[in-house]
OpenMM code with the backbone's topology and positions (N, CA, C; nanometers):
from openmm import Vec3, app, unit

residues = "MET LYS ARG ALA ILE LEU THR LEU LEU PHE TYR ALA GLY VAL ALA SER ALA GLY ALA GLY ASP LEU THR TRP LEU ALA GLY THR TRP CYS GLY ASP SER ALA GLY THR TRP ASN GLU GLU VAL TRP LEU ALA PRO ARG GLY GLY SER LEU VAL GLY MET HIS ARG ASP THR ARG ASP ASN ALA LEU ARG GLY PHE GLU PHE PHE ARG ILE VAL GLU ASP GLY ASP GLU LEU VAL TYR".split()
positions = [
    Vec3(2.7015, -3.6748, -4.2677),
    Vec3(2.6043, -3.7638, -4.3271),
    Vec3(2.6176, -3.9046, -4.2694),
    Vec3(2.7397, -3.9555, -4.2608),
    Vec3(2.7590, -4.0900, -4.2065),
    Vec3(2.7039, -4.0970, -4.0653),
    Vec3(2.7306, -3.9969, -3.9858),
    Vec3(2.6827, -3.9964, -3.8485),
    Vec3(2.5300, -3.9986, -3.8457),
    Vec3(2.4646, -3.9225, -3.9344),
    Vec3(2.3186, -3.9198, -3.9386),
    Vec3(2.2626, -4.0560, -3.9765),
    Vec3(2.3227, -4.1219, -4.0741),
    Vec3(2.2763, -4.2537, -4.1163),
    Vec3(2.2936, -4.3543, -4.0040),
    Vec3(2.4087, -4.3543, -3.9404),
    Vec3(2.4325, -4.4483, -3.8320),
    Vec3(2.3430, -4.4195, -3.7127),
    Vec3(2.3146, -4.2932, -3.6867),
    Vec3(2.2234, -4.2573, -3.5783),
    Vec3(2.0837, -4.3103, -3.6072),
    Vec3(2.0380, -4.2950, -3.7329),
    Vec3(1.9064, -4.3464, -3.7703),
    Vec3(1.9005, -4.4980, -3.7545),
    Vec3(2.0059, -4.5663, -3.7945),
    Vec3(2.0078, -4.7115, -3.7807),
    Vec3(2.0058, -4.7525, -3.6344),
    Vec3(2.0762, -4.6779, -3.5496),
    Vec3(2.0772, -4.7065, -3.4062),
    Vec3(1.9356, -4.6973, -3.3484),
    Vec3(1.8670, -4.5878, -3.3809),
    Vec3(1.7318, -4.5697, -3.3277),
    Vec3(1.6327, -4.6677, -3.3884),
    Vec3(1.6654, -4.7201, -3.5080),
    Vec3(1.5787, -4.8206, -3.5709),
    Vec3(1.6041, -4.9587, -3.5120),
    Vec3(1.7048, -4.9715, -3.4258),
    Vec3(1.7329, -5.0992, -3.3617),
    Vec3(1.8218, -5.1898, -3.4438),
    Vec3(1.8956, -5.1356, -3.5384),
    Vec3(1.9853, -5.2157, -3.6210),
    Vec3(2.1220, -5.2157, -3.5549),
    Vec3(2.1630, -5.3303, -3.5010),
    Vec3(2.2900, -5.3376, -3.4291),
    Vec3(2.4083, -5.3383, -3.5245),
    Vec3(2.4034, -5.4205, -3.6273),
    Vec3(2.5113, -5.4291, -3.7256),
    Vec3(2.4516, -5.3996, -3.8616),
    Vec3(2.4785, -5.2806, -3.9134),
    Vec3(2.4133, -5.2348, -4.0357),
    Vec3(2.4896, -5.2763, -4.1607),
    Vec3(2.4152, -5.3116, -4.2625),
    Vec3(2.4710, -5.3373, -4.3948),
    Vec3(2.4048, -5.2437, -4.4934),
    Vec3(2.4561, -5.2400, -4.6141),
    Vec3(2.4006, -5.1512, -4.7161),
    Vec3(2.2529, -5.1789, -4.7393),
    Vec3(2.2121, -5.3050, -4.7273),
    Vec3(2.0720, -5.3398, -4.7471),
    Vec3(1.9774, -5.2740, -4.6488),
    Vec3(2.0300, -5.2297, -4.5333),
    Vec3(1.9478, -5.1603, -4.4343),
    Vec3(1.9156, -5.0170, -4.4758),
    Vec3(1.9774, -4.9702, -4.5840),
    Vec3(1.9568, -4.8323, -4.6292),
    Vec3(1.8668, -4.8246, -4.7520),
    Vec3(1.7839, -4.9251, -4.7739),
    Vec3(1.6929, -4.9255, -4.8886),
    Vec3(1.6066, -4.7998, -4.8910),
    Vec3(1.5688, -4.7487, -4.7738),
    Vec3(1.4840, -4.6294, -4.7639),
    Vec3(1.5479, -4.5057, -4.8267),
    Vec3(1.6811, -4.5061, -4.8392),
    Vec3(1.7508, -4.3902, -4.8936),
    Vec3(1.7413, -4.3822, -5.0458),
    Vec3(1.7162, -4.4946, -5.1117),
    Vec3(1.7110, -4.4986, -5.2580),
    Vec3(1.5974, -4.4118, -5.3109),
    Vec3(1.6260, -4.3394, -5.4182),
    Vec3(1.5246, -4.2557, -5.4811),
    Vec3(1.5739, -4.1146, -5.5033),
    Vec3(1.4798, -4.0253, -5.5284),
    Vec3(1.5102, -3.8859, -5.5587),
    Vec3(1.4608, -3.7971, -5.4452),
    Vec3(1.5481, -3.7121, -5.3992),
    Vec3(1.5172, -3.6171, -5.2927),
    Vec3(1.5437, -3.4772, -5.3474),
    Vec3(1.4494, -3.3862, -5.3372),
    Vec3(1.4728, -3.2519, -5.3907),
    Vec3(1.3901, -3.1488, -5.3153),
    Vec3(1.4308, -3.0239, -5.3303),
    Vec3(1.3578, -2.9149, -5.2669),
    Vec3(1.4296, -2.7824, -5.2841),
    Vec3(1.3606, -2.6770, -5.2486),
    Vec3(1.4128, -2.5414, -5.2594),
    Vec3(1.4604, -2.4944, -5.1224),
    Vec3(1.5799, -2.4377, -5.1186),
    Vec3(1.6332, -2.3831, -4.9948),
    Vec3(1.6775, -2.2392, -5.0215),
    Vec3(1.5914, -2.1446, -4.9869),
    Vec3(1.6208, -2.0019, -5.0056),
    Vec3(1.6596, -1.9685, -5.1486),
    Vec3(1.5879, -2.0265, -5.2462),
    Vec3(1.6132, -1.9959, -5.3869),
    Vec3(1.7130, -2.0862, -5.4564),
    Vec3(1.7741, -2.1773, -5.3828),
    Vec3(1.8653, -2.2749, -5.4432),
    Vec3(1.7927, -2.4083, -5.4514),
    Vec3(1.7845, -2.4634, -5.5729),
    Vec3(1.7174, -2.5919, -5.5933),
    Vec3(1.8180, -2.7040, -5.5671),
    Vec3(1.7848, -2.7918, -5.4731),
    Vec3(1.8712, -2.9034, -5.4341),
    Vec3(1.8123, -3.0333, -5.4869),
    Vec3(1.8953, -3.1145, -5.5518),
    Vec3(1.8517, -3.2447, -5.6015),
    Vec3(1.9524, -3.3497, -5.5576),
    Vec3(1.9001, -3.4637, -5.5110),
    Vec3(1.9874, -3.5735, -5.4718),
    Vec3(1.9231, -3.7040, -5.5174),
    Vec3(2.0042, -3.7911, -5.5754),
    Vec3(1.9562, -3.9191, -5.6251),
    Vec3(2.0457, -4.0292, -5.5693),
    Vec3(1.9831, -4.1335, -5.5125),
    Vec3(2.0557, -4.2491, -5.4612),
    Vec3(2.0075, -4.3741, -5.5331),
    Vec3(2.0992, -4.4560, -5.5805),
    Vec3(2.0651, -4.5862, -5.6356),
    Vec3(2.0386, -4.6830, -5.5204),
    Vec3(1.9577, -4.7837, -5.5466),
    Vec3(1.9255, -4.8833, -5.4449),
    Vec3(2.0507, -4.9631, -5.4070),
    Vec3(2.0543, -5.0153, -5.2854),
    Vec3(2.1690, -5.0961, -5.2432),
    Vec3(2.1889, -5.2170, -5.3350),
    Vec3(2.3129, -5.2382, -5.3737),
    Vec3(2.3494, -5.3546, -5.4542),
    Vec3(2.4994, -5.3759, -5.4384),
    Vec3(2.5388, -5.5000, -5.4244),
    Vec3(2.6810, -5.5302, -5.4122),
    Vec3(2.7454, -5.4693, -5.2895),
    Vec3(2.6683, -5.4517, -5.1819),
    Vec3(2.7249, -5.3949, -5.0598),
    Vec3(2.7526, -5.2464, -5.0687),
    Vec3(2.6822, -5.1771, -5.1588),
    Vec3(2.7091, -5.0341, -5.1752),
    Vec3(2.5836, -4.9585, -5.2175),
    Vec3(2.5873, -4.8273, -5.1944),
    Vec3(2.4907, -4.7336, -5.2499),
    Vec3(2.5721, -4.6238, -5.3163),
    Vec3(2.5237, -4.5725, -5.4279),
    Vec3(2.5916, -4.4656, -5.4997),
    Vec3(2.4917, -4.3519, -5.5191),
    Vec3(2.5379, -4.2287, -5.4981),
    Vec3(2.4489, -4.1143, -5.5114),
    Vec3(2.5174, -3.9949, -5.5728),
    Vec3(2.4344, -3.8963, -5.6070),
    Vec3(2.4869, -3.7695, -5.6589),
    Vec3(2.3951, -3.6573, -5.6142),
    Vec3(2.4513, -3.5373, -5.6090),
    Vec3(2.3798, -3.4182, -5.5627),
    Vec3(2.4142, -3.3007, -5.6533),
    Vec3(2.3114, -3.2152, -5.6766),
    Vec3(2.3344, -3.0943, -5.7582),
    Vec3(2.2548, -2.9791, -5.6991),
    Vec3(2.3185, -2.8617, -5.6946),
    Vec3(2.2538, -2.7372, -5.6535),
    Vec3(2.2517, -2.6424, -5.7720),
    Vec3(2.1352, -2.5824, -5.7989),
    Vec3(2.1243, -2.4808, -5.9046),
    Vec3(2.0505, -2.3599, -5.8489),
    Vec3(2.0862, -2.2437, -5.9009),
    Vec3(2.0205, -2.1180, -5.8623),
    Vec3(2.0263, -2.0252, -5.9827),
    Vec3(1.9154, -1.9598, -6.0125),
    Vec3(1.9072, -1.8686, -6.1274),
    Vec3(1.9521, -1.9381, -6.2554),
    Vec3(1.9095, -2.0631, -6.2725),
    Vec3(1.9404, -2.1443, -6.3904),
    Vec3(2.0902, -2.1654, -6.4112),
    Vec3(2.1682, -2.1614, -6.3047),
    Vec3(2.3124, -2.1851, -6.3126),
    Vec3(2.3526, -2.2910, -6.2097),
    Vec3(2.4477, -2.3734, -6.2460),
    Vec3(2.5006, -2.4748, -6.1554),
    Vec3(2.5785, -2.4073, -6.0426),
    Vec3(2.5461, -2.4395, -5.9186),
    Vec3(2.6156, -2.3820, -5.8034),
    Vec3(2.7059, -2.4825, -5.7336),
    Vec3(2.6775, -2.6107, -5.7524),
    Vec3(2.7612, -2.7120, -5.6895),
    Vec3(2.7101, -2.8508, -5.7206),
    Vec3(2.7994, -2.9481, -5.7080),
    Vec3(2.7608, -3.0874, -5.7280),
    Vec3(2.8587, -3.1764, -5.6536),
    Vec3(2.8167, -3.3003, -5.6297),
    Vec3(2.9057, -3.3986, -5.5685),
    Vec3(2.8562, -3.5386, -5.6006),
    Vec3(2.9474, -3.6321, -5.5970),
    Vec3(2.9180, -3.7738, -5.6120),
    Vec3(2.9623, -3.8416, -5.4833),
    Vec3(2.8868, -3.9417, -5.4379),
    Vec3(2.9249, -4.0072, -5.3136),
    Vec3(2.8817, -4.1526, -5.3139),
    Vec3(2.9336, -4.2252, -5.2158),
    Vec3(2.9000, -4.3669, -5.2029),
    Vec3(2.9025, -4.4065, -5.0568),
    Vec3(2.8269, -4.5088, -5.0265),
    Vec3(2.8296, -4.5735, -4.8963),
    Vec3(2.8607, -4.7194, -4.9250),
    Vec3(2.9650, -4.7730, -4.8623),
    Vec3(3.0056, -4.9114, -4.8878),
    Vec3(3.0227, -4.9873, -4.7566),
    Vec3(3.0012, -5.1161, -4.7647),
    Vec3(3.0286, -5.2030, -4.6512),
    Vec3(3.1781, -5.2283, -4.6428),
    Vec3(3.2319, -5.2131, -4.5227),
    Vec3(3.3723, -5.2440, -4.4973),
    Vec3(3.3742, -5.3328, -4.3733),
    Vec3(3.3749, -5.4626, -4.3960),
    Vec3(3.3599, -5.5562, -4.2840),
    Vec3(3.2181, -5.5440, -4.2310),
    Vec3(3.2062, -5.5129, -4.1029),
    Vec3(3.0727, -5.4963, -4.0447),
    Vec3(3.0378, -5.3491, -4.0237),
    Vec3(3.1057, -5.2597, -4.0948),
    Vec3(3.0788, -5.1165, -4.0861),
    Vec3(3.0306, -5.0631, -4.2199),
    Vec3(2.9590, -4.9516, -4.2136),
    Vec3(2.9253, -4.8756, -4.3338),
    Vec3(3.0175, -4.7549, -4.3404),
    Vec3(3.0747, -4.7304, -4.4560),
    Vec3(3.1676, -4.6187, -4.4725),
    Vec3(3.1098, -4.5243, -4.5764),
    Vec3(3.0995, -4.3949, -4.5422),
    Vec3(3.0489, -4.2911, -4.6316),
    Vec3(3.1637, -4.2308, -4.7075),
] * unit.nanometer
topology = app.Topology()
chain = topology.addChain("A")
for resn in residues:
    res = topology.addResidue(resn, chain)
    for name in ("N", "CA", "C"):
        topology.addAtom(name, app.Element.getBySymbol(name[0]), res)
C-alpha cells in the first residue's frame, strides 16, 4: 500500500509528500470481490496523519479486519 501511494504521488508530480497530499484518499471505499464484501474508510488528513479501517464480510460473517495509519515522519510518509 505504501508503495502504491508513493507511486501515485510520484506520477502526480509531488516531490516531497505530506499527509495533506492524500486528501483524495479520505472517504468510503467498498465493493464485492467474488462474494466477499470489502469496506474501507479513511479519515481526512489531520495532524500529519490519516487513519483508516477495513472489513471483509462474506455470507453475513466477518472474514477479516484491520486498522491502519499513514503518518508524516520528517519528510516521509510512513504506512
